[in-house]
N, C-alpha and C positions, 0 to 999 in steps of 0.2 A: 388662919393665915389667909390673907387675901391673894388674889392672882398676881398682884404686883410684887408681893413678897416671896413668891416662889423662887427657889434657887435650884440650880442644877449642880450637883456635886460631882467633881471629877475624881476626887479622892476623899476619903473620910475626913470631915472637918475642914475642907479647903475653903468653903464659903464662896466658891466660884459662882458667878451669876450668868444668866443668859443675856443676850444682847438687849432683849426687851426691858430688862430691869436695870441696866447700867444708867447712871446719871448722864444728863446732857451737859456738855461743856461748850464754852465758846471756842471758836476756831483759834488756832495760834495766829497772832497778828503777823502780817507780812514783814513788818519791821523787825520782829524777833528772829527772823530767819537770816538776817544779815544781807549784805550786798550779793548780787549775782556774780559768780565767778566767770572768768573768760575761758576760752577753749583750752588754755594751758593750765587751768585750775587755780587761778589766783585773782584777786581784785586789788588794785592799787588806787588810792584816792588821796586827794589833798586834804590835809588838816588845816593848814593855813600857810600862806606865802610859799616857802620852799621846804616845808615839812610835810612828809607823806606817810601814809600807813599802808601796809600790805597784809592781806589775810588769805588763808586757804579755806576759810569758813570755820576754822577751829582755833588756830593759833594766829598771832599777830606779830608784826615787827614794824619798825618805823625807820625812816631815813631822812636825812637833812642834806640837801644839795648846797654846796658852798663853792667859792672860788678855789679853795684848797682841796677839793674833792668831796666825796660823799661820806657822811658819818652814818653808819648803820647801827641801829639800836637792837641788839639781840639777833640771833640767827637760828630760828627754830628749824629742826630737820624736816618737818612736814612740808615746809615751804621751800627749803633747800635751794635748788638751782633757780627757782622762780624769783628769789630775791634779786639776783642780778638781772633777770629779765625785766622785773618791775623797774629797777633803777635805769636800765637801758631805755625802756619805754618813756619814762619821764625825762631823762636826759636828752633824748632825741627830740621830744616835743618842745623842750625849753631851751635847747642849744647850750646845755651845760655839760660838764664832765660826768662820765659814768663810772669813773674809777673810785672804788671804795678805798678810802685812805685811812679811815678810823672805824673800829668796831668796839662798841661799848657793851659790856656784859651787865645785865641787870642782876644776875646771880649765876651760880654754877650749874644748875640743873640742865640735864641733857635736852629737855623739851624747849629750852630757851637758847642754848648754845651749841646744840648738836650739829649744826651746819656751818659752824664758824671756820672749820678747816677748809671749806670750799674757797675761801678768800686767800689771796696771796700772803706769803710769809712776811712781806714788807708792810702789810696793814698794821697800823699801830693799834694794839689791843689794850683796852683800858677797863679796869674793874676794881671793885673793893679788894682790899688785901685778903679778906677771908675767901673771896671768890678765887683768887690766885692760889691760896693755900689748898683749898678743896680740889681745884682742878689739877694741881700738881699731885695731890694724893691719889686722885682717881686715875691719873696717867692714861687718859683717853685721847688717842690721836685725833679724833674728830673734834675735840674741844681743847685747842691749845690755850695755855694759861696766858692771862694778860701780862704784858711786860711792864706797863705803867699801872700803879695802884694808888689808892687813897685810903685813909683810915676813917675819917668822919665825913668830910666834905671836900669837894674839889670843884673849881670853876674852870671850864675849858673855854678858850677863845679860839675857835677854828673858823677860818675864812670870814671873820667879822661876825660870827654868830656866837652867842654866849650859851653855854650848856652847863647847868648847875647839877652836880651829882651829890647825892646825900645818902 
């Protein structure tokens, strides 16, 4: 056995190696780390025109500003209150409404819909009929079920913007 093949075992058969024998890997590229978060723990950026995305470094959401209010796509609980802060930031910068009037659920999982109860009861919630069924089954007050549903496809026209759901 050569010096490079020498291992230090921490328990029988573990195969643990010393630092000298570990392979060399390239550093993680900066782009893989995602955008820098602000002091409140989120990043908001423009996708195109009036469509924006929000992240906390792990989960993401998106929103669309329109003359009829803001359309929010998912409400992950890890971003929670920062979703409204992100909307407020963009609305103030662009002179548009910051009122979330529509919330579209991609699906029923808590990691995508767990902060949806933070938005007014008068928000129009839209999701697939199975999303509604599963949210009603789960009976989680943090995830109110959508009132408006669709089965296969639905096209929304909100504030002059077209949103195709499938």
